[in-house]
Every structure is written in C-alpha cells, then in structure tokens.
N, C-alpha and C positions, 0 to 999 in steps of 0.2 A: 780024146778027153780034154775038157777045159781045165786049165791049171789056175792056181791062185794068181800067177803072173798075168794070165789072160784077163782075169777079172779086174786086176789093178790097172791094166792097160785100157780096158774099155771104160772104166770109171774116170781115168785121167783124160781120155779122149773126149768124153761127154762134158767134163768139167772145164776143159780148156778150149774146146771147139776146134782144135787143129792138131795135126800130127806134130808140128814143131812145138806147140805148147805142151802137148803130152810128153814129148821127148825131154823138154826142159824139166817138167815135173818129175819124171822118172829117172832123170840123169843118164839118158842114153841118147844115141844119135837118131835123127829122123829116118834115115835109111833102115836102121835096125827095126824101128817100129813099123815102117812100111812093110818090111819083110814079115814081121810077126802078124800083121793084119792079113796079109795074103795067105799065110799058112793056116791061120785060124779060119778064114773063109773056106779054104780048100778042105780043111778037116770037117767043117760043119756042113759043107755043100750048099751054102747060101751066101748071098752078098749082105754084108753088114752095114756098109756106108756107101754113099754116093759122093765121089771125090769132086772137089772144085778147087779153084785157085785161092779161095778165101777161107771158107769154113767147111768143116765136115758135116754132111747131112746124113742122118741114119735112116736106113730102111726100116720097115716094120719089124723084121727079125732083129736088126741092130738095136732098136729101141727096147725090145723085149729083153735082150741080153744085158743092156745097160741097166735096166731096172732091177733085174735079178742080181747083177754084179754089185750094185750099190747096196742092196738089201743084205747080201751075203757078207760083204766087207764090213758093214755096220755090225752084223752079228758076230763076226770074227773079232772085230775090235773090242766089242763089249765083253766077249768071252775072255779075251786076253787080259783086259783090265780087271775082270772079276777074279780070275785066277791069280793075277798079280796081287790084288788086294788081300785075297785069302792067304797068300804067301807073305803078306806084310810089307810088300814093296810095290810101288808104281814102276812101270817099265814101258819101253817103246819110244818111238820118235815123237818129237814135239817141235813144230816149226812156228816161229814167232816173227812177225814183221812189225817194224816200228819206224817212226820218223827219225831222221838223222840226228837232229839236235837233242830232242827229248830222249831218243833211244840211247845215245851215248851217255848222257848225264844220269838218267834215272832208270831206264829199262835194263841196260847191260849189267849194272851191279846187282839188280834184283834177280836177273837170270842166273848169274853166277852163284848167288846164295841158294836159289831154288835147286840148281843142278847139284850143289854140294849136299843138299838134304836128300835128293833122290838120284842116287848114282846110277840107277838102272835106266833112267830116262835119257835119251840122246837128244839134246837140245840144239836147234839151229836158230840163230838170231840173224835176220836180214834187215839192214837199215835201208830206207828208201825215201826219196823225195815225196812219193805218192803211195804210202803204204796201203791205203784202201784199194787203189786200182792195181797195185803190183802184188796181188795176194792170191794168185791162182790156186795154190795148194796149201795156204796157211791154215794152221789150227787156231791161232789167235792173232788178231791184228790190233795193235795199240794205235788209236786214232785220236786226234784232237780236233774237236768241232762237231757240227751236226752231221747226222747220217739219215739219208732218205732212201733206204734200200731194204726191202723186206727180206732179202736173201741173207741178211745178217741180224743176229741178236746182239743188242748193245748192253753192256754192263758198265755203269758209271763207276770209275775208279777214284776220281777226285774232281771236285768243282774247280773251275779255272776261269777267273775273270780276265778281261783285257783292260790294259791301262794305256793311257796316252802319256808318253814320256819324251823328254828331250834332255840334252846335256845342259848344265847350268850356263855354259858359255853362249849357247844358242838363245836361251831365254833372256839373258842379259842384253844380247844384241837385238833381238826381235820382239821382246816383250812376252808376257805370260797371257795366254788366252783365258778370258773370263767366262766365255760362253761357247758352246760347240760351234756356233756360226762364225766365231772368230777364226776357226781353222781354215776358212776360205782365204784368209789373208796370210797364211803361213806356208812354209815349205813342209810338205808332208812326204813321209817315206812309207812305202807299202810293201807288204809281203804277199806274193802271189802263191796261194796254196789251196788245195782241195776244191778247185773250181769255184771258189767263192767270189762274190762281187766285192773285191778288196778295196775299191775306192768309195764304197758306201759305208760310212761309219755310223751305225745305229746307236742311239743313246736313250737313256731314260732317267728321269728324276721325279720320284714319286709317281703321280698319275700322268705326268707329262712325258710323252715319248716323241722322238723325231729321228731324223737322219740327215747327215751332211754328205754331199758328194764332193770329195776332195779331188784336186788335180795333183797327182804326185809329181814331185821333182825327180824322184828316184824310185825304181821298183826292182825287186829281185824275187826269185823263187827260193832264196836261201835266207832263212830267218836270222842266222848269225851275221850274214853280210849286212842286212838292214839294221840290226842292233849295233854293229860297228860303225855304220854311217851315223846313227844317232849319237853314239859316244863321241864321234869326231865333230859333233856340233853342226851336222848338215840338215837337221830338221826334226820334226815331231814324228814319232812312230806310234802306231796302235799295235801293242804286242801282248802276248800272253803273260799273265802274272808269273807263271813258273820261270819264264825267261828274264823278265824285267826286274823282278823283286830284288835279287841279289845286288844288282847295280844301283838300285834306288837306295838300298840299305847302306851301301858304301858311299853314297853321295855322288856317284859318277853320272847318274841320271836323276832327274826330278820328275815326279808324277804331277800332272796338271789335270784340271777339270775333274778333280776327285769327287765333288758332289754328284756328278753324273755317273751312272753305270753304263758302260758300253757293252755291246752284245758279247757274251762270254763264249768260251770254247772249251767245254768240259772234256776231260781226259777219259776215253772210253776203251774198253776191251771188246772187240767184235769177234764173235764166233759164228761160223757158218750155220745158218738155219737149216740147210738141207742135209746136214749130217747128224748122226747121233753124237751126243757130247760124251767124250771119253772121261774116265776118272782123272787122267793126268791133265786134261784141259781144264776140268772143273777145279782141280787142286791148284793149278797155276793161276787161274783167274782169281780164286779166293785168296791166294798168296799176294797177288798184286793189290787187291782191294785192301787187305789188312795192312800191307806195308805202306801204301800211298795215303791211306786215311790216317794212319798213326803219325806219319810225317808228310803232310801235304806239300807238294813242290811249290816253292816260292813263299812259304809261310814260316 
C-alpha cells in the first residue's frame, strides 16, 4: 500500500530533481530515501525512476505516480486548511525564504507577529543570499527585483525605488554628479545580486530614458558591505530605498541625481504556481501586504 510518506517523497523528488535535494527537503538522509525508493518499487513491482549522476528521470509509471501524488497532497492540504478554518484556526507548516538584509530588518519581525497570531502554524524562516534560487520547498519567497519565471506567482508587497547615494566626505572630495553620464568619472560601488546586470545603471527623467555602464571600483554580493563602503566614503552606490533611506535621513549618506529615477526593485512575495495555495499562505501574504503598505520600508 502506498503511504502518505511515499506520496510526499515522490512529490519532493519531482520538485527537487534529485535524491539529495529531496532528502534536504524532507530532512532525512539520502541513503534513507534511496532505501525508501527501492522498497516502493519492489512493493509496486515497477521501476519508478532511471538513476543518473545528475538528476532523476522518471519512468512512465513514475510520472503517473508523481502526478497522482501532487494532486492528492494538494487535496489533503486544502482539506486540512478547510477543517482548520472551520475550527477557527490556521494550522500546519509554513516555510518562508527571504534575503539576508531585508529579511533580518523587516521580514523576521513580521514573521514573529504572524506566528503570535496563529499559534498552530509552524513557521520556518530561512535567510539566503539568493532566496529565489534557494527555494526548493518554500511556501513563500520574499524577493526584491524583477522575476521572469512562470513557475512563480508574484504579489507586490511594496514599491521600492533605487537611489544613487554617497557619503558627504566623498562628494566634497570628488564633486556631485549633475548628470548620469558623470558617473563614468566617479568611483562606483556595485551589489551583485539576483543575476542582474549590476554595472548597467538604467535611468529615466520624464520621457528621456538611458543607461550608463559603470566600471565599479568595488563589488560585493552583500548589500550591507557595499553600504558600509559608501558610508566610509569609498564611492557612489545604487541601492534600494529601503536600505539607503535611513542613512540619508540621518545625513550619513546623501542622495544625488534625484531628478532621475533609476530602475526600481519592488518587494515581492512569490508563491509557487504549481501548487494549490493554502489558506495559511494566503493569510501570510495578505499580512505582509497590509503590514508593508501601511509602513513602507524606507519611508
């Protein structure tokens, strides 16, 4: 007989594409899952996967079982949520992935508030340099910037501009740029994130749009490091308003080229398009929307 654990195993194997990925998702060891697969195949009398060194490839029987497993787990999840709602409480696991900096400052406090309201929900918050790509089994991914992937449904949580900023000491030493083309004569600091073209700074003023290809003097994949470089007077940075605005308000950084709007990076909640959306996911996304729109980060 096929068990619920077998269905969860096949769904995780299809979602992650490997035994090691499924093992991480289910918090077990790869040898344990390999043994489970062998026993399941023996019990059914068919081969479910063709093993390779890279990714798992399903046989016809395996694809059929995965399809049924996904459908059954969706129905079980929906039934659990329905019964929980009828009982007046949301319940079950909720895994959230968010970027390090924004996650620490803004997502973590909201997660704590949400968990306090819904004590039957078991929340896990994972912070990552690359939340979108490190989201194998996430229910919600908080992402900053554009998304071009039809496997995710994006919900805008808050608008987020990008500002060009520098420390007053740097501007006194090197001068204030009056036009985006002046950036070519300045030391620029870049944040490498989300596979974006981080040295191409796109800008617009009215109907006039353009882009400047800067040559960075310093680059990092950590936004906090780049911000600290800017605070130390090492150059100009193009950084999200949520991160730069508090330092601008305190006078530690100055915003330049304010008449131009640089390409923004909205704050999004991503949910997997391939799954049915549970009541707890819907509730958490709605909670994020109301919280971040009532108090937009950086404003």
